C-alpha positions as CSV (number, residue, x, y, z in Angstrom):
1,X,13.0,43.4,10.6
2,X,15.2,44.6,13.4
3,X,17.8,46.1,11.0
4,X,14.9,48.1,9.4
5,X,13.6,49.1,12.7
6,X,16.9,50.5,14.1
7,X,17.3,52.8,11.1
8,X,14.2,54.7,12.1
9,X,14.1,54.5,15.9
10,X,16.2,55.5,18.8
11,X,16.6,53.8,22.2
12,X,16.1,50.2,20.9
13,X,17.8,46.8,21.5
14,X,17.4,43.3,20.1
15,X,16.2,42.1,23.5
16,X,13.5,44.7,23.7
17,X,12.5,44.1,20.1
18,X,12.2,40.3,20.6
19,X,10.3,40.7,23.9
20,X,7.7,42.8,22.1
21,X,7.4,40.3,19.3
22,X,6.6,37.3,21.5
23,X,3.8,39.2,23.1
24,X,2.0,39.6,19.7
25,X,-0.2,37.2,17.7
26,X,1.4,37.9,14.4
27,X,3.1,40.3,12.0
28,X,2.6,41.7,8.5
29,X,5.7,41.6,6.4
30,X,6.0,44.0,3.4
31,X,8.5,42.7,0.8
32,X,9.7,43.6,-2.6
33,X,8.1,41.1,-5.0
34,X,11.3,40.3,-6.9
35,X,14.0,40.3,-4.2
36,X,11.8,39.4,-1.3
37,X,13.6,42.1,0.7
38,X,11.7,43.2,3.7
39,X,10.9,46.9,3.4
40,X,8.3,47.2,6.2
41,X,6.3,45.4,8.9
42,X,3.5,45.8,11.4
43,X,2.8,43.7,14.5
44,X,-0.7,42.8,15.8
45,X,-2.4,41.4,18.9
46,X,-6.0,40.3,19.2
47,X,-7.7,40.7,22.5
48,X,-11.2,40.7,24.1
49,X,-12.3,43.7,26.2
50,X,-15.3,44.2,28.5
51,X,-16.5,47.8,28.8
52,X,-19.8,48.7,30.4
53,X,-20.9,45.1,30.6
54,X,-20.3,44.7,26.8
55,X,-17.7,42.3,25.4
56,X,-15.9,43.6,22.3
57,X,-12.9,42.5,20.2
58,X,-9.9,44.7,19.7
59,X,-7.1,44.2,17.1
60,X,-4.1,46.1,18.5
61,X,-1.4,47.3,16.1
62,X,2.1,47.4,17.5
63,X,5.2,48.7,16.0
64,X,4.9,49.7,12.3
65,X,7.6,50.9,10.0
66,X,8.0,51.2,6.2
67,X,11.1,52.3,4.4
68,X,10.8,55.9,3.3
69,X,10.9,55.2,-0.4
70,X,7.7,53.2,0.0
71,X,5.8,55.7,2.0
72,X,2.4,56.2,0.4
73,X,1.9,52.6,-0.6
74,X,-1.4,51.1,0.6
75,X,-0.4,47.4,0.4
76,X,-0.2,47.1,4.2
77,X,-3.6,48.8,4.6
78,X,-5.2,46.3,2.2
79,X,-3.8,43.3,4.1
80,X,-4.8,44.8,7.4
81,X,-8.3,45.3,6.0
82,X,-8.5,41.7,5.0
83,X,-7.5,40.6,8.5
84,X,-10.2,42.8,10.0
85,X,-12.7,41.1,7.7
86,X,-11.5,37.7,9.0
87,X,-11.9,38.8,12.6
88,X,-15.4,40.2,11.9
89,X,-16.5,37.0,10.3
90,X,-15.5,35.1,13.4
91,X,-18.0,37.0,15.6
92,X,-20.2,39.0,13.2
93,X,-22.4,40.4,16.0
94,X,-19.7,41.5,18.3
95,X,-18.3,45.0,18.0
96,X,-14.8,45.1,16.5
97,X,-12.3,47.9,17.0
98,X,-8.8,48.8,15.7
99,X,-6.5,49.7,18.6
100,X,-3.4,51.7,18.0
101,X,-0.9,53.9,19.7
102,X,0.7,56.8,17.8
103,X,4.3,57.9,18.2
104,X,4.0,60.1,15.1
105,X,1.4,61.8,13.0
106,X,1.5,59.2,10.1
107,X,0.0,56.4,12.3
108,X,-2.7,58.8,13.5
109,X,-3.6,59.7,9.9
110,X,-4.1,56.1,9.0
111,X,-6.9,56.1,11.5
112,X,-8.3,59.6,10.9
113,X,-8.2,59.4,7.1
114,X,-9.9,56.0,6.8
115,X,-12.4,55.6,9.7
116,X,-15.8,57.3,10.3
117,X,-16.0,56.5,14.1
118,X,-12.8,57.0,15.9
119,X,-11.2,58.6,19.0
120,X,-9.6,61.0,19.6
121,X,-11.5,63.0,16.9
122,X,-10.6,66.6,15.9
123,X,-14.2,67.6,16.1
124,X,-14.9,65.9,19.4
125,X,-17.0,63.1,18.0
126,X,-17.1,59.6,19.5
127,X,-15.9,60.7,22.9
128,X,-17.6,57.7,24.4
129,X,-14.8,55.6,23.0
130,X,-12.4,57.1,25.5
131,X,-13.5,54.4,28.0
132,X,-12.4,51.7,25.5
133,X,-9.0,53.4,25.1
134,X,-8.5,53.5,28.9
135,X,-9.5,49.8,29.1
136,X,-6.9,48.5,26.7
137,X,-4.2,50.9,27.9
138,X,-4.7,49.7,31.5
139,X,-4.6,46.1,30.3
140,X,-1.6,46.3,28.0
141,X,0.4,49.2,29.6
142,X,-0.8,49.4,33.3
143,X,2.1,51.4,34.5
144,X,2.4,53.9,31.7
145,X,-1.1,55.3,31.0
146,X,-1.9,58.7,32.3
147,X,-5.7,59.1,32.6
148,X,-5.5,62.9,32.9
149,X,-3.3,63.5,29.8
150,X,-4.8,60.5,27.9
151,X,-1.2,59.6,26.9
152,X,1.1,56.6,27.3
153,X,4.4,57.8,28.8
154,X,7.1,55.2,29.1
155,X,9.8,57.6,30.3
156,X,12.7,59.5,28.7
157,X,14.6,56.4,27.6
158,X,11.7,55.0,25.7
159,X,11.9,54.1,22.0
160,X,11.1,57.1,19.7
161,X,11.5,58.1,16.1
162,X,14.8,59.6,15.0
163,X,14.7,63.3,14.5
164,X,14.7,63.3,10.7
165,X,11.8,60.9,10.5
166,X,8.2,62.1,10.1
167,X,8.9,65.6,11.4
168,X,6.0,68.1,11.6
169,X,6.7,71.4,9.9
170,X,5.0,74.7,10.3
171,X,3.5,74.3,6.8
172,X,2.0,70.9,7.7
173,X,0.4,72.3,10.8
174,X,-1.2,75.1,8.9
175,X,-2.5,73.0,6.0
176,X,-3.6,69.8,7.8
177,X,-6.0,70.1,10.8
178,X,-5.6,66.5,11.7
179,X,-1.8,66.8,12.0
180,X,-2.3,69.9,14.1
181,X,-4.8,68.0,16.3
182,X,-2.4,65.1,16.7
183,X,0.3,67.4,18.0
184,X,-2.1,69.2,20.3
185,X,-3.1,65.8,21.8
186,X,0.5,64.5,22.0
187,X,2.8,67.6,22.3
188,X,5.7,65.4,23.6
189,X,5.6,62.9,20.7
190,X,9.3,63.7,19.8
191,X,10.5,62.0,23.0
192,X,8.3,59.0,22.5
193,X,5.0,59.5,24.3
194,X,2.2,57.6,22.5
195,X,-1.3,58.8,21.7
196,X,-3.7,55.8,22.2
197,X,-6.4,55.7,19.7
198,X,-9.4,53.5,18.6
199,X,-11.5,53.1,15.5
200,X,-14.8,51.2,15.0
201,X,-14.7,48.5,12.3
202,X,-18.3,48.2,11.2
203,X,-20.2,47.2,8.0
204,X,-20.1,50.7,6.6
205,X,-16.3,50.8,6.8
206,X,-15.9,47.3,5.4
207,X,-18.1,48.0,2.4
208,X,-16.6,51.4,1.6
209,X,-12.9,50.8,2.0
210,X,-12.4,48.5,-1.0
211,X,-14.0,51.1,-3.2
212,X,-11.7,53.8,-1.9
213,X,-8.7,51.6,-2.6
214,X,-9.9,50.9,-6.1
215,X,-10.3,54.6,-6.8
216,X,-6.8,55.6,-5.7
217,X,-3.6,55.0,-7.6
218,X,-1.2,52.8,-5.6
219,X,2.5,52.1,-5.8
220,X,2.1,48.5,-4.8
221,X,2.9,46.7,-8.0
222,X,6.4,45.9,-6.9
223,X,5.5,45.0,-3.3
224,X,4.1,41.9,-1.7
225,X,2.7,41.5,1.8
226,X,2.3,38.3,3.8
227,X,0.8,37.8,7.3
228,X,2.7,35.6,9.7
229,X,0.7,34.3,12.6
230,X,2.4,32.5,15.5
231,X,-0.3,32.2,18.2
């Protein structure tokens, strides 16, 4: 996992990588079915939050990386969806949210292309979710969240994507309003500032998503995913 991670990110170390891992509840591993070679992973942490007197559950996605040749596969999304179903069944009447921080536009698009209710939204919807974002940022990253900019800034030496990974071109800005919006919200993403985001996991989403996956062609026939929990 670390070998994969260091090929795509700058300013990393084994110690930092391991420290981040032990703070999580588990990890999704994406592996080639035949060779069992790890080609991607995503970490996660489940936490309770109280906002406005209401207790909700948040599933936080940490570092996520997939080898470039497998970009576009939905196998990780499917497994994450199944984990969300599991968490929802534990407390069916408690609101459930996906919590994520975006170094690059690809992570933001996972949210914006799959969720109905999410923040930040290009059209200004769901602004009430900003309080939930501030809550988990102050809990997980108390020294790095800027309330005014709505960004997580870990300093100039923080881990960030290498320059040739997930760049935003002029054509992408012109053709995709969501990518353009991401860059407007996080103009310093290239040096590693993170855009904190949140998405509501409700019955509408849980019923619709499997149909969307079924309709789309996927390149997942040669991939396998397993979830490793260590809490």
